[in-house]
C-alpha positions in Angstrom: -61.5 63.2 -6.5 -64.9 63.0 -4.9 -65.5 61.6 -1.5 -68.0 59.1 -3.0 -65.1 57.5 -5.0 -62.6 57.4 -2.2 -61.8 53.8 -1.3 -62.9 52.5 2.1 -62.6 48.8 3.0 -65.9 47.2 3.7 -66.6 45.7 7.2 -66.3 42.2 5.6 -62.9 43.0 4.1 -61.7 44.5 7.3 -62.8 41.4 9.2 -61.1 39.0 6.8 -57.9 41.2 6.9 -57.9 41.1 10.7 -58.2 37.3 10.6 -55.3 37.0 8.1 -53.1 39.3 10.2 -53.7 37.1 13.3 -52.7 34.0 11.3 -49.6 35.9 10.0 -48.5 36.8 13.5 -49.0 33.2 14.6 -46.8 32.0 11.8 -44.1 34.6 12.6 -44.2 33.7 16.3 -43.7 30.1 15.5 -40.8 31.1 13.3 -39.3 33.0 16.2 -39.8 30.1 18.5 -38.2 27.8 16.0 -35.2 30.2 15.9 -34.9 30.2 19.7 -35.0 26.4 19.7 -32.4 26.2 17.0 -30.1 28.6 18.8 -30.3 26.8 22.1 -30.3 23.2 20.9 -29.0 22.8 17.4 -25.9 24.9 16.8 -23.3 22.2 17.0 -21.4 19.9 14.8 -23.4 16.9 15.8 -26.8 18.5 14.9 -26.0 20.1 11.6 -28.7 18.2 9.7 -31.3 19.0 12.3 -30.3 22.7 12.2 -30.7 22.8 8.4 -34.1 21.2 8.7 -35.0 23.8 11.3 -33.9 26.6 9.0 -36.1 25.3 6.2 -39.1 25.1 8.6 -38.5 28.6 9.9 -38.3 29.9 6.3 -41.6 28.3 5.4 -43.3 29.8 8.5 -41.8 33.3 7.7 -42.9 33.2 4.1 -46.4 31.9 5.1 -46.7 34.8 7.6 -45.6 37.4 4.9 -48.0 36.0 2.3 -51.0 36.2 4.7 -49.9 39.7 5.7 -49.8 40.9 2.1 -53.2 39.5 1.4 -54.6 41.3 4.4 -53.0 44.6 3.2 -54.7 44.2 -0.2 -58.1 43.9 1.6 -57.5 46.7 4.0 -54.6 49.0 2.8 -53.0 51.8 4.6 -53.1 55.4 3.5 -50.0 57.1 2.1 -50.8 60.2 4.1 -49.3 58.5 7.2 -45.9 57.6 5.7 -44.6 55.8 8.9 -47.6 53.5 9.2 -47.7 53.0 5.5 -44.1 51.8 5.4 -44.3 49.6 8.5 -47.6 48.0 7.5 -46.4 47.2 3.9 -42.9 46.1 4.8 -43.5 44.3 8.1 -43.2 41.0 6.3 -39.6 41.9 5.2 -38.8 43.0 8.8 -40.2 39.9 10.4 -38.5 37.7 7.8 -35.1 39.1 8.6 -35.7 39.0 12.3 -36.6 35.3 12.1 -33.0 34.6 11.1 -30.6 37.5 12.0 -29.8 36.5 15.6 -29.3 32.9 14.5 -27.0 33.9 11.6 -24.9 36.1 13.9 -24.6 33.4 16.6 -23.6 30.7 14.1 -20.9 32.9 12.6 -19.5 33.9 16.0 -19.8 30.6 17.7 -16.4 29.3 18.8 -17.6 25.8 19.7 -18.4 24.6 16.1 -16.0 23.7 13.3 -15.3 26.0 10.4 -17.1 23.5 8.1 -20.3 23.6 10.2 -20.1 27.3 10.5 -19.7 27.7 6.8 -22.5 25.4 5.8 -25.0 26.4 8.5 -24.1 30.1 8.3 -24.5 30.2 4.5 -27.8 28.4 4.5 -29.2 30.6 7.2 -28.0 33.7 5.5 -29.6 32.7 2.2 -32.8 31.9 4.0 -32.7 35.3 5.7 -32.4 37.1 2.4 -35.1 34.9 0.9 -37.5 35.7 3.8 -36.7 39.4 3.6 -37.3 39.6 -0.2 -40.4 37.5 -0.1 -41.8 39.6 2.7 -41.0 43.0 1.0 -43.8 44.6 -1.0 -42.4 46.3 -4.0 -45.8 47.6 -5.2 -47.7 48.2 -1.9 -51.4 48.9 -2.1 -52.8 52.1 -0.6 -56.1 53.9 -0.1 -55.0 56.4 -2.7 -54.0 53.9 -5.4 -57.3 52.1 -4.9 -59.3 55.3 -5.1 -57.5 56.2 -8.4 -58.3 52.8 -9.8 -62.0 53.1 -8.8 -62.2 56.5 -10.5 -60.5 55.3 -13.6 -62.8 52.3 -13.9 -65.8 54.5 -13.2 -64.9 57.0 -16.0 -64.1 54.1 -18.4 -67.5 52.5 -17.7 -69.4 55.8 -18.1 -67.7 56.4 -21.4 -69.4 53.2 -22.6 -72.8 54.4 -21.2 -72.5 51.7 -18.4 -74.3 52.6 -15.2 -71.3 52.7 -12.8 -73.7 52.7 -9.8 -75.3 49.4 -10.8 -72.9 46.7 -11.9 -72.9 43.0 -11.0 -70.4 40.5 -9.7 -70.5 36.9 -8.5 -69.1 35.5 -5.3 -66.4 33.5 -7.0 -65.7 36.0 -9.8 -62.9 38.5 -10.3 -64.5 40.9 -12.7 -67.6 43.1 -12.6 -70.3 42.9 -15.2 -72.5 45.6 -16.8 -75.3 43.1 -17.6 -76.8 40.6 -15.2 -77.5 38.2 -18.1 -73.8 38.0 -19.1 -72.9 34.4 -19.9 -70.3 34.3 -17.2 -72.6 35.1 -14.3 -76.0 33.9 -15.7 -77.7 31.6 -13.1 -75.1 32.4 -10.4 -75.6 34.1 -7.1 -75.0 37.8 -7.7 -74.3 41.0 -5.8 -74.8 44.4 -7.4 -73.8 47.9 -6.6 -71.4 50.6 -7.7 -68.0 49.9 -9.2 -66.6 51.3 -5.9 -68.5 48.7 -3.9 -67.3 45.9 -6.1 -63.8 47.0 -5.5 -64.2 47.5 -1.7 -66.0 44.2 -1.2 -64.2 41.9 -3.7 -61.2 43.8 -4.9 -62.6 43.7 -8.4 -61.0 46.3 -10.7 -61.7 45.0 -14.2 -64.8 45.0 -16.5 -65.8 41.7 -18.0 -64.6 41.6 -21.7 -67.9 40.2 -23.0 -69.8 43.0 -21.2 -67.3 45.6 -22.5 -67.7 44.4 -26.1 -71.5 44.5 -25.7 -71.5 47.9 -24.1 -69.1 49.3 -26.8 -71.4 48.0 -29.6 -74.5 49.5 -27.9 -72.7 52.8 -27.4 -71.7 52.9 -31.1 -75.2 52.0 -32.2 -76.5 54.8 -30.0 -74.0 57.3 -31.5 -74.9 56.3 -35.1 -78.6 56.7 -34.3 -78.1 60.1 -32.8 -76.1 61.2 -35.9 -78.8 60.0 -38.2 -81.5 61.8 -36.2 -79.4 65.0 -36.3 -78.9 64.7 -40.1 -82.7 64.2 -40.6 -83.4 67.3 -38.5 -80.9 69.4 -40.5 -82.4 68.1 -43.8 
């Protein structure tokens, strides 16, 4: 794999990822604060309903944080070469999701001042919420610099096989595909950026060629091959 096709997040992607991670930590901190409040004020028979509401709010905050964190990781992924950082960065959502509930679950189940009914209801709901937060936060297909680099190279080879200039493709601000032709019906008249397939991936996370452009390029490539065969046959004759 050449260095020119090794993924490197653009400054814009890094900036957006940083912003998303800040928002994720804010959501997680609010979830932790909610847990502390619930532990100190709501674990009792008289406040069961309020405790359940608090658990739901904490779960929503934990999931929000994890969702934002995953989006950030897709913009600015870690490298698999540093296995510790790679694991922590990609599974931090699961870790924070569990931590947002684990102390509360333990204190509910070991609390001697609440009834068995309250303990069973609140403990079960909190435990289910903890599992949900952990599973939602876990990334079972984490992005990485290496995976993105492989995708960029695969797309580059595929484009070149269709005689597409992989160093000059087009994409729009709102689009999620790159285009081989700037007059493609899907981007005609829109504000466009252009550059290599690698740049489209780094700046927008685009990893798929427009189907219309692919069909047009395939037809052009076939026509060129037929023409070359005819010319060769004429020379031989």
